[in-house]
N, C-alpha and C positions, 0 to 999 in steps of 0.2 A: 745214801746212808756212810753215815762216817765210820768208817773200818780202819782203824789203825794197825790189824793187826797186819796189814802189808806192808808198811812204811820196812822200808831197807835199812838192815843196821850198818853195813857198809853206806852205804848214802850218806847218814846220818854221822860218821865218824863219832860213836856217841858209848860211852861203856853200854853191855849189853843187858845192866841190871836195869838200866836207864830205862832201856826203849824197852823191856820187860813188863816194867813199871806202866809205862806210857799205853802200853798197848793194853793193859789189861784193865786200868782205870777208865781208859777215854771208851772202852767198849760197852763197859758199865754205867758211861757215864748219858752216853746218849751214840744214836742207831741213826744219825741222820746224818745229812752233809754239812760244811761247817759254815756254809754261807746262810744265813739268815733269811727265812722266807718273810712276806707278808702272812699277816693273820690267816687271810682266806688265796692261798696259792693257787689251785684252784681257778676260784670264781677268774683272778688277777690277770691268768693266760688269757681269757675271753679279750677279743676285739673291741677296746671300748668299753669296757668295764663297768659297768651299773649297777645298783641295789634295785629290788623289785618294788614298785610303786604300791605305797597303803593305802587302800579304798579309804575316801573322805567318809564323813559322818552321813554329806548329802552330796549328792552329786552335782559338781560342778556345775550351776547355770548362770553364764552373765547375764549382766541387765542388757535386752534389747528393747529398745522403745519404737511400736509401728505404728503406724497410719491407721486411723480408724478406717475398715472396710469392712459397709455392713450393705447387704441389700437393697437395693433402692425400691423407694415403695410407690405404688400407684394410690393415685389421687382417684378423687369422684369421676373428674371427664374422664377420663380413662379407662373406667368402667362401663360407663356409655357406648363405647366405640367397639364394635362387632368385626369380626375381618374375618372372611371364609379363609381356610387354610388348608390345602390338600399335602403341600411339602415343608419342613423346618427346615433349616441346612445352616449348621453351625459352623461358620468359618473362621480361622484364624489362629487353631489350636495347634500345638504341636505334640501337646503330653497325651493329653486324649485321643482315644478313638471313636469311631459313630457310635461303637457298642456300648462304651460307657457312657455314652448320651440316649440311648435310645427309651431307658426307663421314664427320663422327665419330658422326651419331647413328642414319642410314639403315642399316648393317649390325648395330646392335643391334633393330630394328623387326623384331617376326613373330614374335619367338624369345625364350624362356627364359634371363632372366640372370642375374646373381648383383648385389648392391648392390657389389660390388666394381668390377665391371664397368661399373656405371652412375657408377660416382665416379669412374672414369678418363675416363670421356667428360665429365663436366663440369670435371677436372681439362685434358684437350683445349681445353677454349672456355677456360676460363683462362688458357692458356696461348697462345691465340688474341688475346686482350684483351693479354698480357704483348708480344707482340710486338710488335702492334701501337701499343706506349706506353702503355697504361694499365694503370700498373702497381697501380695502389691496387684493379684491379674485378677480380671473382671469379663463379664458379660452382660453384652448391652443389644436392645433392640433397638438399634440405627432410623433414623427415618429413608425410609427407603420408597420405592415404588412396584408392587405387589403384581407378579406376573403370574398367572396364570398357579395362583395360589400361595406359590411358591416365597416364606418368610424365612427371612436371613437372621442370625441372631451370631452376632460377632465377639469375638473373642479379644481382648485386648491384653497380652500377656506383659506383665510387667516384667523390667530388668532397671538395672543397675548404672546409672548413668557416670554414675562417682564416686568415687572414694575417698574420702576426707579426713586423714588422721591427725588427729589433734594429742596436745599432752608430750609428748617426748620431748627429750632433753639433751642426751648424747646418743641415741638410740635414731637408727636412719627410720624415716618413715617408711620408704620401700622395704622395709626389713617388716613393716606392720600390715602394710597395704599387700604386698606380693603374695603372705599369706592367707589374707583375706580371700583374694581373690580365684583361689582354690576351691572356695566355697558357692564363687558369683557364674551362675552361667543367666542363659536368655531360657523360658521365664527364671524369673529368681525366685530362687525358693528359701524361707526364712529355714528350714530345720535344715540345711547343707551349712549358711550362714552361721546359724548358733553353733554349728558343730566344729568350725574353725573360731571361733570367740571361746568355746572351750579349750582349745590345744593352748590359745592365747593364754588364757586363765591357766594353764597348768605352768606354766612359762615360768621358772625362777625371774628374768629380766622383769617380771612385772609384779604391782600388785594388786592392783585392780584392770579391770577392762570391759569399758562400757561401750554401745553400739545406741545409736537410734537412725530411724529410717524417715526422712522428709521428701516430700513433694519438690520431682524437679521439673524442668521446663519444659518438654514434651508429655506427649502421650503416654501415661503408663509408663516413664521414668523418677525414679527415685534415687534420692542420693544418699548416701549409706557413710553417716557420720558416727567416725572408733574413737571415744576416749579412753587415753590409756595414761594409768598413771605408774610409773617405772620406779622400778625398787630401787634400794643403793646396790650400785653394784660390789664393792669391797665387801670380803668376806675374810673370817678372821677367826680362827678355833683355837682352841686349845684341849687337848685329851693326856688321860693318865690309866692305863690300865695295864694288864698281865697277861697279854697277848702276844707275848714274843716267847720265842725257845729258851726254854732256863740255861743250853749251856753256854749261852752270851748275856744271858740275862735276864729273866721274863716280865720285872717290869718294866714298862715304857714310859715316855715323856713324849709330846710332841705338840707338832702347832703345824696349824694349816694357812693359808694364804691364799687367796685370789684375788680377781676380777671377773664380773662374768658379762661386760662390755666393754671389752682391751681399745678395741678402733674403733665403739661406733656401731660395729656390724653384726652384734652379737655374739661375737669371740668372745675366746674365757680363757685365761691363765690363774692355773693351779698349781700352787707347791706346798708340799708339806715334805716335815723333818723330823722323825723321831728318834731316839735316842735310850736304852737303854737304861735305868739307875744306876747300873754298878759298872756301866762304861763298857760294856764288850759287845754294841750295836750300836751303828747309825746308820740308818737311811732317808735318803734323800729321793723325793720323788715330784718328779713335774712334768705336766702337760700341758700344751696348748691347742685349742680345738676352733677351728673356724667352722663357720655354713657356708656350704657355696651353693644352695637353691632353697626353694619356698618350700619345699618337700622334707626341708632339716638334713641334706646330705649333710656330712660333715669330714673333713679332712682333720685327724690330729696327729701331733707330733708327740711323744711323751719317750721319756729319760727317767731312768731309777739306780741307783747308784746307792753300793752295800759297803759297808765296809765292819767287819768283826773279826773278835777275839772270843776265845775259850777264857770264861773267868773262874774255872773252878781253881782252887789254891796247888791242886796233886798237877797240875798243867801249866803255872804261871812260869818255872823256869823254861818249859821250850816253847812261850811266846807262838802259840797257835794261832793264826790268823789266817781271813779269809777277807777277799775282796772281787765285786763282782760288777759291772754294767750292763744295762742293756735299753738299748735302744728300738724304738718302733715308731712304724711311720703307718696310718691305716683310714681307711676311708670306706665309712659309712653311706646307705644308702635308703633309707624308707621306700619300698615300691606301692604299699596300702599304708594309708596313714589318716585316720580320723580319732577321734575322741575314745570310742568303744576298741577300734582297734587297730593296728599296726604289723605291718610287715617289713623288714628289712635286712637286705642282703650285705656285707662288707668284706672289704680284703685289706690285707696288712700283712706287713715285712718285721721281723720282728730279729734284732740281732744280739747275742748276747756272750759276754765275756767272763771268765773265774778263775781264781787263782787260790792255791792253798798254800800256807807258809809255816816254817817250822822256824825258827829260831833265824827271822828274815830272811832263808832260802827257799824256793818254789820246789814245793815237794809233792806229789801223786798222794792221795789218799783213798784212792776209789779206781777200779778198774773203768777206761774210756777216757783218763785224763793222760796229758803227756807225761814226761820225766819232770817237768818242772812245776809238777799241779796246774796247768792252765789246761783250760774247757774251754771248747765256742760252739754255736749255734747259731745258727741263719736257719730264719723257720717263717714259709710262706703261710700263711692262713689266712681261708677262706670259710667265712661265718652266717649262719643267718639264725633274723630273733625272732620272736610272735608274742606279741602281747594284747590281750582282750580282756575287756573291763566289760561286767555285769553288775545286775543290781547288787549281787551278792559278795561279789567279789572281784578275784583277780588272777589271771592264769599269766605266764609268765616264761614261755620258751625258750632255746638256747641250743643250737649246734653250732659247732668248731672242728672244720677239719684243718687238722695241721700235715705240712709237707716238709721235712728238713732235707737244707738240699746245700750242694757242696761251692758256696761262693763264700767271698771274703774271710778267706784261708782258714773255714770251718773247721770243727775235729772230723778226722775220717782217718777210722779206727778197718783195721783188715778183722776178718770170720764175723764173732758174736758181741764184739766188743764194743758198747753202745756209742755214739758217735751221733751226730750232725745230719748220717743218712737214714731218715724214718719217717715212718707215716701211723698216725694216732687219730684219735678221734673225740671230743669232747661234747659231753651234753650233760644239759641242767635245766628242771622242770620244777618251776614253785606254784605254788595255788594257795593265794590268800584267801580264806573263805569266812563271811560276817556268820556268825550262828546269831548272835545280836546285837543290840548297840554297843555293851560292855563284854563281849566275847568277840577274840578273834584264832582263828584255826590256822595254823601257818605250816604248810610242809617241805620241805624241799628236797630233791632226790638228784643225786650227779653219779654219773658213768664215763669213765673214759676207758680206753678198749685201743690194742695196736698191739701190733705179733712182733715190733721191732723192742730191743735193750734201749732205751733209752737211760740219755745222762741225767743227773738229779733235776739240773732246774725245767726237766718236762714231767716228771714223775707224777703221778697224784697222790696227794698228800692228807692222811687225816689224824687228828686229835690235834685237843685245844679246844678254849671258849668259843670258838666259832663254827667248829668243826665239830668232834663228838667229844662230848662234854664227858667230863670222868678220866681223861687222860692229859696228858702234858701234848704241848703244842709239838705238832709233825712228829708225834709218835711212831705213823710210821707211813713210809712210803714206799713206793712200785711203782711197774709199767702200767700196769692194768688197777681201777679201783671200781668201787663204787663207794656214797655216801646217802644214809638217810636220817633224816630228821623230821620231827613231828611235836611242835608246838601249838598249847592253849594258851593263847595272852586272855587274862578273865582280869575286867576292870573292876575292883573292890573299892574304889574312892577317883570323885570326881568332881572339882569345885563348878560354882556355877558357870565361871564362867569357857571354862574348859582348859583353862590357862596352866593347870597342875594334877596329875593323875597317878593313882598307884595301879599297878597291874602284877599281878602274879601269874606265872609261867611256870607251869608242870611240861616237862618237855622226857622226850623217850631220842637216840642218839642211836646210828649205829655204822658202822662200815669195814670197809675190808680191802686189802689191798695186795699182791700178787703179779711174780715177772716175768718177762716172758719165758719159754723154755732155756732160750741159750745164753741168757743175762751171767756172767759172774759172778757182779756181786748177789751176795745174802742178805733176806731180808731174816730179820727174828722170828723167831717162833711167835704164837699167837698176831697172827694177821687180820685176826677178828677182833671188832672194837664192838664193845656195846654200853652201852650207858643209859641211865636215868636219873633225873633229880626236878628241880623246881628252882625257877628263876624270879629275881625280883627286879621292877622298873618301875623305876620313882622320876617322874617329871617334875620336881617341885615348881623351876621357873619354864616357860616356851623356850627360852635357848638354853637350855641346860636339862640333861639326860643322865640317868644313874643309874648302873645295871648292876647286880651280884645273882652269879650260877654257885650254887653248888649241883656237882652230877657224882652221882654213885658208880662205880665200874661194875660189872655185870660178868665182868671175865678178869681172871687176872692173868698178869704179864709179870716176864722174871726183870725185868730193865727198871723199872717202876723205882723214880729215884724220891728224893723229901722235899722237893718245891711242892708248896703250896698247892701247881697246878696238879702237881700225882696225889694229890689230895681231894680233889675234885673243887679249888675253889677257884671263880673267876669274878674281875669285876673291871668295870669299865666308869669313867667320869669323863663327860663331852661337853663343852661349852663352847657354844656360836655366835658371837657376834652378829 
C-alpha cells in the first residue's frame, strides 16, 4: 500500500510544508503501491494463467466416419446344419472375460444347435464390442474341426495400423498424429479416439477436425484418416476499458498481437501493450509457450514491464514514478487429460524487481523496500489445477504454493519486515453452471493464506471491475485475503445465427484482506468490501465484445475518491481480428 507518511523529510530535502502536503494528499489519493498491477493481479500470479472456458451450446463432437460394422446374417443353408455342442470357447478377446460371454454362450452348450445359432452368438459378441466402442472388432465362427463337441468363436480385435494426417499447412503433422495416438490402442476403441478428436477441436490452432476409418490391408486393421483445417495463426486485438488504478489513470487503451504457431510446433507468442489514456501507466506483457509432449506439457517464458506515474495534479511537482520488471519461466504438465477432465502439475520461477522515485531519486514508500525504493522477489511456484466438464457446466480448481527464496539478490530484511523470504498459498475455484440455454451462473472464489509479511507484489488484492465491483481498482490489499463473486448471465436477445447476443448479469461481489500480525505496513480501515449490481454484455459481432457494469457498494470506506470507479461504473470494449 502506498503510504507516503513514511517519507523522510531530510532525505527529500524539501520544505516541511510541501512534505506534509504530499503526505496528506497522497494518502487520501491511494492506499496501494505505486506500481500499477494487472486488472486481475491474483490470477496473474498463477503459473501460465488462463481463464475458465465457457461451456458450448452443444458438446463438441467431431465428425468421425466409421465403416459399417453389422453382424453377419445366416442363410438358409446355415439353418440346415446341426452341430452337437458340449462347450463353446471364445478365443482372442483381451477386453472381456468368460463371465461377460456367459449369458450369450451358456444357453447353447450341451445342445444340438444350428450353425445359424452359433453365428447369432458370434454376432451378439460382436454387438458387445460395438456397444463398448470397439466398432472395428468382430467375432466369427471360423471353419474348424469340432472335437468332443467343443466349438470355437474367434474374436478379431480391430487395430489402427496407420494414422494419416491431411490438411496441415504450417503445423507439423506429428503434432496431430502424436495427440491422436494417445487414444489409439489395441483393440481400437472409437470412444477414446473421439475423445482425442474433441480435444483437438477445442484447440485454437484448428477451425475443424474430421476423421474417418477405412479398411486396412490386414485382418482387423483400419486406417484412421484425420483431416484438419488450420485456423489463422495471427491474432490482433484492441481493447479500451477503465480497469486500471485511478492513481495512474483508470482509462486504458491496449493492443495484443500474437501467433499461435510460430515454428509450426504449436508454439505461441503473445505480446500486449496497455497504457492509460492520461499517460500515467504503461505495461508490456510478452510470453512464449512451446508444447514439449503429446499430453500438452508446455514450457513458458514470460516478461512483464511496468512504468507508472501518479497523475494527480497535487503530485505533479514531485514526479512520483515507479517501475517494475517481472520475468518468469514455468513448466506445466497434464497428468490426466481428456475432453471431460484434466489434472496438471506445474513448476515455475518468477523474479520481480520494482523501484519508486520522487523527483528522479529512488525512495522507499513502504517498509520492506531499501532506502532507494528497490524491492526484489525470487519465488518458486508449485501449482496444481483441475478441470472437469459435465453436461451442465464446468468446474475449474487451481492451487499454488509460493516459496520466496534468497537468490538473485532478492530483498532480505531482518525481523518481520516484508521481504523475499516467505511462504504463501493461493487457491481458486470456479463453477460455470448452465441453468438453461440462455442462463449461465458463474461462481468464483479465491483465497490466499500466509504466515509471513509480504511485499506488495505478492499480496492479495481486491476492488475493481474484475474483482469487487462498487470500489476502485486495487482498493485494498494485504498479506491474506479472500474474494467471492456470483454472477448470473441471462441472455435477453440472440439472433438466429448466434452471432449477436445481449446479456444482463446481476452480480454480488465481496472480499476482505488482512495482514500478518508482524507486518509493519498498515491496511486502511474497512478491510471487508461487498457490492452488488448489474452488468450488460453486448456482442454485436463475433469479434466484438462490449461490457458495462454498475456496482453499488454495501459498505462505506473513508478513502473513496471521485473517479467513476468510485461511483461503481466500469466498461470494457474488446475487438479481436
